[in-house]
N, C-alpha and C positions, 0 to 999 in steps of 0.2 A: 504494500500499498502506498503513498505518496504521500508524502505530507506538503500540501501544498498551501504554501505562504501567506501569508493574508495582508490585507489593505487597511485602511482606514477607511468611515463611510462620513465627510465631513465632523459635523458636532456630537453625533449620533451614539457616539460609544460602538458602534457596530463593526467589526472587521471581516470585512466579507473576503474568502480565499479569491488568489487574483484569476482561478480558472474555476469557473461554476459550469452549470447542468444548463443549456436550456429544454426545457419539456416540451414545448408546442408540438412535436409529434408523440406524447404520446397522450396526445387527445388527435391521435389521427389525422396528421396533416400529411395530405399528399395522397393517402394510401391508407387503409384500413389496416390493421395487428390486431389480434389477440390478447388479452388481458396477460396470459401468459408469459409469452412477448417483453409487454410492455414491463413486467411485475419483474422478468430477467436480465433486460437491461437499467433497473433501476438497482436493482442487487447488484450487479456486478461495475455500476457507480459506485457508491457505498465502500465496492469491497478494495476499488481501485482510489478510494480517499476525495473523492468527490463531497462536498458538503455545503456547498450553496446551490440552489436548486429555485427555475424560475420560470412561473405557470401562471395562468390567467383563464378567466371563466373563458374567454373567446374561444380557448382551443380544446376544441373538440363540444362546444357548450358547457363544460362544465364536467369533460372526460376525464381530461390532463388533469384537472384536481384531485379528482377523486382517486385515480392511482398513483398519484405523487403523495398523499397523503398519506394509503395502505404501506405505503415502504414505509416512510418516515414517521409513522406514527411509534411513539413511545422512546424516539429516539431525544436526547439533550443534549446532543453536537451535531443539529443540523444548523442553517439558517436557508429559510424562506422568503421570497417574494410573490407578490400575485399582484394583480391589478383590479382597477375601480373603471365605470364609465357604463359596463356594461351590462343590462340585467337578462336574467334568462327568465323567460313564461314561459308556463307550461303548455305545449301542445301536441296534442294526441295524434293529431291525426300525420307527425312524425314516425314510421315504425319499421323504417329500412335505415341501412350505413350509407344513405349517397350521398355524394356530395354538396356540403353546402357551405360556403365559405373558406373554402378551400380544405375543408377539414371532412373525411367519411365516419361518420357519427350518427349512432339509431339515440342518441338522448334528446328525448324528446320535449325539447324547447326552442322556443324561438327567443333571438337575442334582441334587446331594445335597449338603444341609449339614453341613459341616463346620467350627468352629471351635476344635478342637484344635492343638497343637504342630505335629503331624505334619499335620493338614489344611492348615493355613494356609500351611506349606512347601512344601507340594506345589502348593497354587494358588499362591503365587508365582512357580515354576517352569514351572509349565504356561502361565499367562500371559505369562514369556517366551517361551516357545516360541512362543505360538500370536500374538504378538506381533511376533517374528523381532527383538528388541530384546536390547539385553547389558543393560540397565535400564530400573526407570520411576524415576521419583523420589518420588513419591509412592503408598501403599500405604492404602486407605479398607477397614474391618472394614464390611462389607457389610449391612446393613438387620438387623441383631441389634436383637431389641427384642418389646414386649408385642404393639404392631400387628401385624408377620409373624408372629409364632411362638407367638400364643395360649400357650396351658397349655405347651409344650414349651420357652419360651422363659426358664426355668431352669434346662434340662438344656441347652441352647447358652449361657448364661452360665456354666455351671458349665465344660464345655471350654472357655471361653474363657481365665479366671482359673483355675483349680482346674487343668484340661488344659492347659493351658504356654501356649494364642495369642496371647495377650499378652506374654510370653516369646520368642514366636518374631518377635515384628517387633518386639521391642525387641532381640533377636538382629541384626534384618536391617541398623537404626539404625544400630548400634553397629558393626556391621561394614562400614559405606558401601555396601550392596545399595541400598537405600534413605536418602533425606535425611530424610523422618519422614513418619508414620503415624496414623490416628486414626479414625472413627467417617464410616460412611455413609450416613446413616438419614432415614427422615423425621417422627421423632417426639422431643420435648425429655426426658421425662422422662431416656429411656436413658443420655440424655448426662451427665444431672447423675447418674445413679449410677452410670454408668464413671468419671465423673473422679475418683471418691472411689479407683479403685484403679489408677489408671493415666495414665501424663501422656502426651498427647496432645498433636501440634502443629499439628493442625488437621481442622476438622469437617468435613465438607461435610452440611449441611444442606437437606434440599431440599421445597420449598414451607411451609416453617414461618416464614420470616422474608420478608414479601412486601409490595406494598401491603395486601391483603387481611389477610394475619395477623404480628398483631407483636407474640404475646405470648413470644415469644423475649428479650424485653427483659426480662422480669421477672424471671426469675432465668439464665437461661443465658449473655446476651453478659456480665454483668457476670461469671460464672465465668469465663468464658473471658478474658475481659480482666486475672483473678489471675491465672490460667495461664500467660500469654502463650501464649490457643490461637487460631490465626487460624479463621476460618469463611467457606467455598468454600459462598457460596447456590446450589445447583440447582432445577428448577423456579423462577423468576423468576416466570413467567407461572401457578402453579397448576395446572400439569398444560393447560395450554389456554386459560383463561376471562378470561386478562387480555390473548392478542395477540389472539384471538377476537371478545372480547364479551361480549355477555350474549344472542346468541341461541337458538333452541331447541337446539342441538346442543350448547349451551357445556357442557368438562366441564370438572370439579375435584377434584383427589385421581381422577384417573383414573378418574370415574365423573360420571355427568348430573349438571349441575348444580343443587343443591338451593334453595330459593324463599329464602332468607336472602340466600346467597352471590350470586344474582343482583340482588338487590333490590342489598348495597353496590355490584356492578359495574354498576349502573345510574344508583347517586346519583356512582361516580368518573369513569363516562363524562361523566355533564352537568357537570362540573368541569373537564375535560379540553376538552370542547367550546367550552367558553367560554372558554376559554384555547387554543383551536386548539394542543391538545399533544395528540400520537399518547399512549393510554394502553398499549401493551409499551413505549414509550421511557421513562414516568414511572418503568414497572416496575421499568426495569434503573437507571435513574439512582436512584432512591431504597433499592435495597438496597446500594449500592456508597458511596450520603453518610455509611456507616455506618463510623467505621475501623478496628473489628473485622473485616470484610469483606475480606480478601485480594483475591476475585475470584468472579465471578457469570457459570453457564455454561449458558446457555439453550439447550435442543437444538434439535438444525440437521439439515433432511432432504435440503437438496437447493443447488442453485446462488442461486437467487432468492433463498433465505431465508438466504443467506451475505450477501446484497448488503443485503438488508431491515434483518439485522439489525445490520452494518456503518451505516447510516442513520437505524437509531433509537438504536442508541449516540453519535451525533455531533450528537443532534437536541436543537436548544437548547430550554429549557424556564425560562421565566418564573418569579422568585419566586413573584408576584402568584398560580401555579397552585399552590404549597405553604403557601403562606398560607390559602387558601381551604380545602386539605385539613385543615389543622390547625382553623381554624374550621369546619368542616361535622364535625369528630371522624371524619374517614377516616383521617386520619394522628398519631398518637398522640404528644401533646409532648412526650413523649421519645423520639421517635423522632429522630433526625439528617434533616436534609433537605440537597441542592443549597445551596448559600450561609451555610449554618450557621458561625459562628464559632464555633472552638472554646475 
């Protein structure tokens, strides 16, 4: 078992393992899996040393939370984060595991956004019930922002701000029901805008700080440093392409990868090949080199991926690889890389 180093999360007192487990696949993301496979995957993760697990009601309409709770219940050595902003209403019409919102789940619920005070409180309580846990450590406001909501974004932000959603999370934090809260999003602009009206302990940023995308360095990371807001990096492989490579089926942002992204990945692959480096190993090491990052949480779907992730996490990467990435313009000069002296 690997003892994974821990990093602080703002002023919360919470110390996150720098490598965590993204549990979207436990909700049958893209394909159905059996309860047996899910249990075996989580058991393998615990045996390997994983102690931080991130889930959400959205992941399989509660299925990920149920499976995760069954694996973690009774353990005092794990950290769990989940999300708020979606409620699951019973729907008896759902009887099969057809694809819904990307998840193949027969959980008989329909999703409804609710960022109000009562909605946040209900979401938190429902998550505890599904998990079968007395508490979770961190709560993320899930998918607020224009990319997800389009024209409805203003209404949902009003729920969050004027409707008391932020107040609910502050209450949960003040009461000790959670150690801290923040945003769980895949867009930068909403983070900067909401940081003006709330103090976030942590932001789970999916896909926006990776080997492929480093624009978060411009404004978000400096703002987080000033506010003492930690970053958890989700989607370190940009929904797959940095793990699978630039083949024809490569996915980026949950869709087929566009030509410009494929070209950049091919350039990264060439540098990695010259230095005998695994590109997904570099993707994990790159984000962890930034001092604002508390943890990276790749998605994991089976026991083999558990083993693969631990191997990639431990892979040594020569300094010459990082130097060439910078020389080729593939890593920004202001992006920290392993071995940099602060």
